[in-house]
C-alpha positions as CSV (number, residue, x, y, z in Angstrom):
1,M,99.3,78.9,121.4
2,A,101.2,76.9,119.0
3,Q,101.5,73.9,120.6
4,K,98.7,71.5,119.1
5,N,98.5,69.2,122.0
6,I,98.6,70.7,125.7
7,N,99.0,68.1,128.4
8,F,97.4,69.4,131.6
9,I,98.6,68.3,134.8
10,D,96.3,68.7,137.9
11,L,98.6,69.5,140.9
12,K,96.3,68.3,143.6
13,S,95.7,64.7,142.2
14,A,99.0,64.3,140.4
15,T,97.0,63.0,137.3
16,A,97.0,64.7,133.9
17,F,94.7,65.0,130.9
18,L,95.6,65.8,127.3
19,L,94.0,68.3,124.9
20,D,94.7,67.2,121.3
21,A,94.6,69.1,117.8
22,K,90.9,67.6,117.4
23,E,89.6,69.0,120.6
24,R,89.5,65.6,122.3
25,I,90.2,65.2,125.8
26,T,91.6,62.2,127.1
27,P,93.8,60.9,130.5
28,S,97.4,61.0,130.2
29,K,100.6,60.7,131.9
30,I,102.5,63.2,133.5
31,G,105.7,64.2,131.5
32,I,104.6,63.0,128.0
33,R,106.3,64.2,124.9
34,N,105.3,66.4,121.9
35,A,103.1,68.6,124.2
36,L,102.7,71.8,126.2
37,S,103.0,70.9,129.6
38,A,100.6,73.2,131.9
39,A,99.2,73.3,135.4
40,R,97.3,75.9,137.8
41,L,97.5,77.1,141.0
42,T,94.5,77.7,143.0
43,Y,93.2,81.5,143.8
44,D,94.3,80.9,147.5
45,D,97.7,79.8,146.6
46,I,98.2,83.4,145.3
47,I,98.8,86.9,146.9
48,T,97.1,89.6,145.0
49,H,97.9,92.9,145.1
50,S,96.8,96.1,143.2
51,F,98.5,99.5,143.3
52,K,99.7,102.6,141.4
53,L,103.1,104.0,140.2
54,D,104.4,107.0,138.8
55,K,105.1,106.6,134.9
56,V,108.8,107.1,135.8
57,Y,110.4,103.9,134.7
58,K,112.8,104.0,131.7
59,S,112.9,100.1,131.3
60,P,111.1,96.9,132.2
61,Q,113.9,95.9,134.4
62,E,113.4,99.1,136.4
63,L,109.8,98.5,136.5
64,T,109.8,95.1,137.5
65,L,112.5,95.9,140.5
66,A,109.9,98.5,141.6
67,V,107.0,96.1,141.6
68,E,108.9,93.8,143.6
69,M,109.8,96.3,146.1
70,K,106.3,97.3,146.4
71,M,105.0,94.1,147.2
72,Y,107.6,93.4,149.8
73,E,106.9,96.6,151.6
74,D,103.0,96.9,151.4
75,L,102.3,93.1,152.4
76,A,105.3,92.6,154.5
77,L,106.6,89.6,152.7
78,D,108.8,87.4,154.4
79,L,112.3,88.1,153.1
80,Q,113.7,84.4,154.1
81,K,111.1,83.1,151.6
82,A,111.6,82.7,147.9
83,Y,108.4,84.6,146.6
84,R,108.2,84.5,142.9
85,I,106.7,88.1,141.9
86,F,104.7,88.5,138.3
87,Y,102.5,91.6,137.4
88,I,100.6,93.0,134.8
89,Q,99.7,96.4,133.6
90,K,96.1,97.3,133.5
91,P,94.4,100.2,131.1
92,T,93.9,103.7,132.8
93,E,92.6,106.9,131.3
94,V,95.3,108.8,133.4
95,E,98.3,109.4,131.2
96,D,101.2,109.6,134.2
97,I,99.9,106.7,136.4
98,L,100.6,103.1,135.9
99,L,98.1,100.7,137.5
100,I,99.4,97.4,138.5
101,E,98.2,94.0,139.5
102,A,100.8,92.2,141.4
103,F,100.8,88.2,142.2
104,A,103.1,86.4,144.5
105,Y,103.6,83.0,145.8
106,D,106.0,81.2,148.0
107,K,107.8,78.3,145.8
108,E,109.0,76.3,148.2
109,A,105.5,76.5,149.8
110,I,103.9,75.4,146.2
111,L,106.4,72.5,146.1
112,D,105.5,71.2,149.3
113,K,102.2,71.2,148.8
114,Y,102.0,69.5,145.4
115,A,105.0,67.5,146.1
116,A,103.2,64.2,144.9
117,A,102.7,66.3,141.4
118,F,106.1,67.7,141.4
119,K,108.1,64.4,142.0
120,K,106.7,63.1,138.5
121,I,107.3,66.5,136.4
122,K,110.3,67.1,134.5
123,H,109.4,70.6,133.5
124,L,106.5,72.9,133.4
125,D,105.7,74.9,130.6
126,Y,102.7,76.9,131.9
127,L,101.5,77.6,135.2
128,A,98.0,79.7,135.3
129,H,96.6,82.4,137.8
130,P,92.7,80.8,137.7
131,A,91.5,84.3,137.7
132,L,93.3,85.4,134.5
133,M,91.7,82.7,132.4
134,F,88.6,83.7,132.0
135,T,89.4,85.8,128.7
136,G,89.3,82.3,127.0
137,V,85.6,82.1,127.6
138,Y,85.0,85.2,125.2
139,N,85.9,82.6,122.1
140,Y,82.4,81.4,122.6
141,E,79.4,83.3,121.3
142,E,77.2,82.8,124.1
143,V,79.6,85.1,125.7
144,P,80.1,88.2,124.1
145,K,82.7,91.1,125.4
146,A,81.5,93.5,127.6
147,N,82.1,94.7,131.2
148,D,81.2,91.5,133.0
149,A,82.1,89.7,136.4
150,F,82.4,86.0,136.9
151,I,81.5,84.5,140.0
152,Y,83.3,80.9,140.5
153,I,82.4,78.9,143.4
154,S,83.2,75.1,144.1
155,E,84.3,73.1,146.9
156,E,87.6,74.0,147.5
157,E,88.0,77.5,145.7
158,A,85.9,80.6,145.0
159,F,86.5,83.9,143.8
160,L,85.1,87.0,141.9
161,T,87.0,88.6,138.8
162,F,86.0,91.6,136.5
163,Y,86.7,91.7,132.9
164,R,86.2,94.8,130.5
165,E,85.7,94.3,126.9
166,G,87.5,90.6,127.4
167,H,90.3,91.9,129.4
168,Y,91.0,91.3,133.0
169,I,90.7,94.3,135.7
170,S,90.3,92.7,139.0
171,S,89.4,90.0,141.5
172,K,88.6,89.1,144.8
173,K,88.3,85.9,147.2
174,L,84.8,84.4,147.7
175,K,84.1,81.6,149.9
176,S,84.3,78.2,148.7
177,L,81.6,75.5,149.7
178,Q,83.6,74.3,152.2
179,E,84.5,77.3,153.9
180,M,80.8,77.8,154.1
181,C,80.5,74.6,155.9
182,R,83.1,75.3,158.3
183,E,81.2,78.7,159.1
184,L,77.8,77.1,159.3
185,D,79.3,74.4,161.6
186,T,80.4,77.0,164.1
187,K,76.8,78.3,164.1
188,G,75.5,75.0,164.8
189,I,74.3,74.1,161.4
190,R,75.7,70.7,160.5
191,I,75.8,70.5,156.8
192,T,78.1,68.5,154.2
193,I,79.2,69.8,151.3
194,D,77.0,67.7,149.1
195,E,73.8,68.7,151.1
196,L,74.9,72.5,150.8
197,R,75.5,71.8,147.2
198,E,72.0,70.5,147.1
199,A,70.4,72.9,149.1
200,L,71.6,75.9,146.7
201,R,70.4,73.9,143.3
202,T,66.8,73.1,144.8
203,K,66.3,76.1,147.7
204,G,68.6,78.8,146.7
205,V,67.9,82.1,148.2
206,C,64.0,81.6,148.2
207,K,62.8,81.8,151.9
208,E,59.6,80.0,151.0
209,N,61.6,77.0,149.9
210,Y,63.0,76.2,153.5
211,T,61.1,75.0,156.6
212,L,61.2,76.4,160.1
213,F,63.7,74.5,161.1
214,E,65.8,75.6,158.0
215,Y,65.9,79.0,158.5
216,N,69.0,79.5,160.0
217,L,70.6,77.8,156.7
218,Y,68.5,80.0,154.3
219,E,69.5,83.2,156.3
220,Y,73.1,82.4,156.0
221,I,72.9,81.5,152.4
222,H,70.8,84.7,151.7
223,D,73.5,86.6,153.7
224,T,76.4,85.0,152.1
225,F,75.2,85.8,148.6
226,D,74.1,89.7,149.6
227,R,77.3,90.2,150.5
228,I,78.7,88.8,147.4
229,F,76.3,91.3,145.1
230,S,77.2,94.0,147.4
231,T,80.8,93.8,146.7
232,I,80.2,93.5,143.2
233,K,78.2,96.8,143.4
234,N,80.9,98.5,145.3
235,L,83.5,97.1,143.1
236,A,81.8,98.0,140.1
237,L,81.4,101.8,141.1
238,H,85.2,101.5,142.0
239,N,86.1,100.7,138.7
240,R,83.8,102.8,136.9
241,N,85.8,105.8,138.6
242,I,89.5,104.2,137.4
243,Y,88.7,102.3,134.3
244,N,85.8,104.1,132.8
245,F,83.6,101.1,133.8
246,T,80.1,102.7,132.8
247,Q,78.0,99.9,133.1
248,L,78.4,96.1,134.4
249,D,76.4,94.3,131.5
250,H,76.7,90.6,132.8
251,V,77.4,88.6,135.8
252,Y,78.1,85.1,134.9
253,L,78.0,82.1,137.6
254,K,79.6,79.1,137.8
255,L,78.1,77.0,140.8
256,G,76.7,73.9,139.5
257,D,75.2,73.9,136.3
258,G,72.4,76.5,136.4
259,I,71.3,79.4,138.6
260,I,70.1,79.1,141.8
261,P,66.2,79.8,142.7
262,D,65.7,83.6,143.6
263,L,69.0,84.7,142.9
264,P,68.3,87.0,140.0
265,L,66.1,88.5,142.3
266,L,68.6,89.2,144.9
267,A,71.2,90.4,142.1
268,G,68.7,92.9,140.8
269,S,68.2,94.5,144.0
270,Y,71.7,95.8,143.8
271,L,72.3,95.5,140.1
272,E,69.8,97.3,137.9
273,G,70.0,96.8,134.3
274,T,72.5,93.5,134.8
275,Q,71.8,90.1,133.3
276,L,72.6,87.1,135.5
277,F,73.7,84.0,133.5
278,P,74.9,80.4,134.4
279,L,78.5,79.7,132.9
280,N,77.8,76.0,131.2
281,L,80.9,75.6,129.2
282,Y,82.7,72.4,128.4
283,K,80.0,70.0,129.2
284,E,80.4,67.8,126.5
285,Q,84.4,67.1,127.5
286,G,83.9,65.3,130.6
287,D,83.9,65.5,134.2
288,Y,86.9,67.6,134.8
289,D,87.4,70.7,136.9
290,F,86.2,73.7,135.3
291,L,88.9,75.9,135.7
292,D,91.3,73.2,134.4
293,L,89.5,73.1,131.1
294,L,89.2,76.8,131.1
295,T,92.9,76.9,131.4
296,V,93.5,74.6,128.5
297,H,91.2,76.1,126.3
298,Y,92.9,79.7,127.0
299,L,96.1,78.3,126.0
300,R,94.7,76.9,123.0
301,N,93.3,79.7,121.5
302,S,95.9,82.8,123.0
303,S,98.9,83.7,121.0
304,D,102.0,82.9,122.4
305,A,103.1,86.6,123.7
306,A,99.6,86.9,125.4
307,A,99.8,83.8,127.5
308,E,103.3,84.4,128.2
309,T,102.6,87.9,130.3
310,V,100.4,85.8,132.5
311,N,102.8,82.7,133.0
312,L,103.6,82.0,136.6
313,T,105.9,79.1,136.0
314,F,109.1,78.5,137.9
315,Y,109.8,75.0,136.4
316,R,110.6,75.5,132.6
317,Q,112.0,73.0,130.8
318,K,115.9,73.1,131.0
319,V,118.1,74.8,127.8
320,P,120.1,72.2,126.3
321,F,123.8,72.8,127.5
322,Y,124.9,74.4,124.2
323,K,122.4,77.0,124.3
324,T,123.4,78.1,127.6
325,Q,126.1,80.7,128.6
326,T,128.4,78.4,130.0
327,G,127.9,76.2,127.0
328,R,128.5,78.8,124.4
329,F,131.7,79.8,126.5
330,A,132.9,75.9,126.7
331,I,132.2,75.3,122.8
332,A,134.1,78.9,122.1
333,A,137.0,77.9,124.3
334,A,137.2,74.3,122.6
335,A,137.2,76.0,119.1
336,G,139.9,78.4,120.2
337,V,142.1,75.3,121.3
338,L,141.2,73.3,118.1
339,L,142.0,76.2,115.9
340,A,145.4,77.5,117.6
341,A,146.6,73.3,117.0
342,L,145.3,73.3,113.6
343,Y,146.8,77.0,112.8
344,P,150.5,76.1,111.2
345,A,148.8,73.1,109.5
346,W,146.0,75.6,107.9
347,Q,148.8,78.1,107.1
348,Q,151.1,76.0,105.1
349,Y,147.9,74.6,103.4
350,E,146.9,78.1,102.4
351,I,150.3,78.9,101.1
352,M,150.4,76.0,98.9
353,Q,146.6,76.9,97.6
354,L,148.1,80.5,97.0
355,E,151.3,79.2,95.0
356,Q,148.9,77.2,92.7
357,E,146.6,80.1,92.0
358,N,149.8,82.1,91.5
359,M,150.8,79.5,88.9
360,Q,147.6,79.3,87.0
361,L,147.5,82.9,86.6
362,Q,151.0,83.4,85.5
363,S,150.1,80.8,82.8
364,R,146.9,82.6,81.6
365,L,149.0,85.5,81.7
366,D,151.6,84.5,79.6
367,T,148.9,82.9,77.0
368,L,147.2,86.3,77.1
369,K,150.6,88.1,75.8
370,Q,151.0,85.6,73.0
371,R,147.5,86.0,72.0
372,S,148.1,89.9,72.3
373,K,151.1,89.8,69.8
374,R,149.6,87.9,67.5
375,L,146.5,90.0,67.4
376,E,148.9,93.1,67.3
377,R,150.7,91.6,64.2
378,K,147.1,91.1,62.5
379,Y,146.1,94.7,63.3
380,T,149.2,96.0,61.7
381,S,148.8,93.8,58.6
382,I,145.3,95.1,58.6
383,K,146.1,98.6,59.1
384,K,149.0,98.2,56.0
385,E,145.9,96.5,53.7
386,I,143.7,99.4,54.7
387,T,146.6,101.9,53.6
388,R,147.3,100.5,50.4
389,Y,143.4,100.1,49.5
390,T,142.7,103.7,50.4
391,G,145.9,104.8,47.8
392,M,144.0,102.7,45.4
393,Q,140.8,104.0,45.7
394,K,142.1,107.6,45.7
395,E,143.7,106.7,42.3
396,T,140.7,105.3,40.8
397,E,138.7,108.1,41.9
398,R,141.1,110.6,40.2
399,K,141.0,108.4,37.1
400,F,137.2,108.6,37.0
401,A,137.4,112.1,37.7
402,R,140.1,112.7,34.3
403,L,137.7,110.6,32.2
404,R,134.7,112.8,33.2
405,T,137.0,116.0,32.4
406,I,137.9,114.2,29.0
407,A,134.2,113.0,28.4
408,D,132.8,116.6,29.2
409,T,135.6,118.4,27.0
410,L,135.2,116.1,23.9
411,L,131.2,116.3,24.4
412,S,131.8,120.1,24.1
413,L,133.9,120.0,20.8
414,K,132.2,121.5,17.9
415,S,133.1,119.4,15.2
416,A,131.3,116.3,14.8
417,D,132.1,114.9,11.4
418,E,133.1,111.5,11.0
419,Q,136.7,112.0,10.3
420,Y,137.0,113.9,13.5
421,T,135.3,110.9,15.5
422,T,137.6,108.7,13.8
423,M,140.4,111.0,15.0
424,L,139.3,110.5,18.6
425,L,138.6,106.7,18.5
426,T,142.3,106.4,17.2
427,I,143.7,108.4,20.0
428,N,141.7,106.8,22.6
429,D,143.0,103.3,21.0
430,L,146.5,104.5,21.3
431,L,146.4,105.9,24.8
432,R,145.2,102.6,26.1
433,K,147.8,100.6,24.1
434,Y,150.9,102.6,25.7
435,A,148.7,102.8,29.1
436,L,148.8,106.4,29.0
437,T,146.3,108.7,31.1
438,V,145.2,112.2,29.8
439,D,144.9,114.6,32.3
440,K,143.4,117.3,30.2
441,V,142.2,117.6,26.5
442,T,141.9,121.0,24.8
443,Q,141.0,122.1,21.3
444,S,143.2,124.2,19.3
445,G,141.1,124.8,16.3
446,E,139.1,122.4,14.3
447,K,141.3,119.9,13.2
448,S,143.9,120.1,16.4
449,L,144.0,118.7,20.0
450,D,146.3,119.2,22.8
451,L,146.5,116.4,25.0
452,E,148.3,116.7,28.6
453,I,149.3,113.1,29.0
454,Y,151.5,111.4,31.8
455,S,153.1,107.8,31.7
456,R,153.2,105.4,35.1
457,E,156.0,103.5,33.1
458,E,159.5,103.7,33.9
459,R,160.4,104.1,30.4
460,R,160.7,107.4,29.4
461,D,160.1,106.5,25.5
462,T,156.3,105.5,26.1
463,I,155.3,108.7,24.9
464,A,157.7,109.2,21.9
465,L,156.2,105.6,20.7
466,F,152.6,107.0,21.0
467,M,153.4,109.8,19.3
468,K,155.1,107.8,16.5
469,D,152.3,105.6,16.2
470,L,150.0,108.8,16.0
471,L,151.9,109.8,12.8
472,A,151.7,106.4,11.2
473,H,148.0,106.5,11.3
474,G,148.1,109.3,9.1
475,F,147.9,112.3,11.4
476,S,149.5,115.2,9.8
477,K,151.4,116.9,12.5
478,V,152.0,115.3,16.3
479,T,154.4,117.6,18.1
480,S,155.0,117.9,22.2
481,N,156.8,120.1,24.4
482,E,159.4,118.8,26.8
483,I,158.9,115.3,28.3
484,S,159.4,116.1,32.1
485,R,159.8,113.6,35.0
486,D,157.7,114.4,38.1
487,D,158.4,111.5,41.0
488,D,157.8,108.4,39.0
489,T,155.7,109.8,36.2
490,Y,156.8,111.3,32.7
491,K,154.5,114.1,31.7
492,S,153.9,116.2,28.3
493,V,151.6,118.2,26.2
494,V,151.1,116.3,22.9
495,T,149.4,118.5,20.2
496,V,147.7,116.4,17.6
497,K,146.8,117.6,13.8
498,R,144.9,115.8,11.5
């Protein structure tokens, strides 16, 4: 899980140990901070029931209700007790069926049984079912994922559990060493738990290892494990039909540190092709209960979502008041009262803010209007300048056109003697003198030119003065037609003869 530190609480002894981020295990106290608090129930604390349901439920809530009703009906649970019920869905090849494994325990009975521990516990983040924790062993290379059975037998607890490709399928209660001793006592065989454990370790199910006086002990031990492997065989056949459990690959035994003598031979008589191995994990982490260590390593290596599906806790950390529904309502109500009290002042403040913004916007608008007027005046002035320069450009273009016409005419004239050239130069000088413009030049004979001229001067006599000056320069005859006015221009055709 996401927590780096896991503080495991042994409910039986009311003690705890801490698994830190570096995989070190040290004794600790119940209720330490900055660690996920976890514990486990024993297999006998939990009622386990498997059943089928039709796949007709539209929501998880409907399915949960159906599971709880099924548990109360099938197991005749006492309605007066506060049972906590959990379940998992198991894989199946049948499409329209849900395979359910449900678990129930009496909350008050658990609190009473482990009262010493719960007096110290403020909250419990995770409460484990031991048979579901064996998923954790597949994190180790020596335990490959396959179709497996796990046999766990300790002093006070014993069960058998099946896994398919690393996923839990089913489990069944077995006899603990303590229960075996009680049964042997009823048969007249008095033996302590330590003596029974030693007999299993050294003599096992090998008949030759027992004396004649120990034959009854051998027979009991042999019959006990014979029934265990017979049960495994029957459950394997059952699982084959339901879960497509084709072959049981391994059986792992956790009873001390090894395999008891001749047990593989007994197992082989029931389970052909199945290998039997001891489950010797976590030896280096001290003399802690195997299932306790299995639980903390499962939590360390599992995702939050996967672990939460099999979390049986009823003692979670209290949610802070502000996160509860009541807390949210109280905060919302207080906020409403505060807002109601502050609303008039807030409204006045908003009005003042809007008035200030309006004044600023009006000032900017006035500035923009003034700039707009200045730009408009400048635009009008530029437009007039453009019009004036456009007119001047057109006038210049007209002058150039006239000059080209005159030049073309002069070049086309036939006479090119010295007197004629002098005549042209004299006329050109006088035209410039009186600021006259020639629109057209026509040759009328070898000694005569017709000049169509105009003047922009306000004086009418400009053309007359031009004619008088021509006569003064020795031209034999200078005449003109009527001098006419066209708008602000005086025009006339002047004939010059040399």
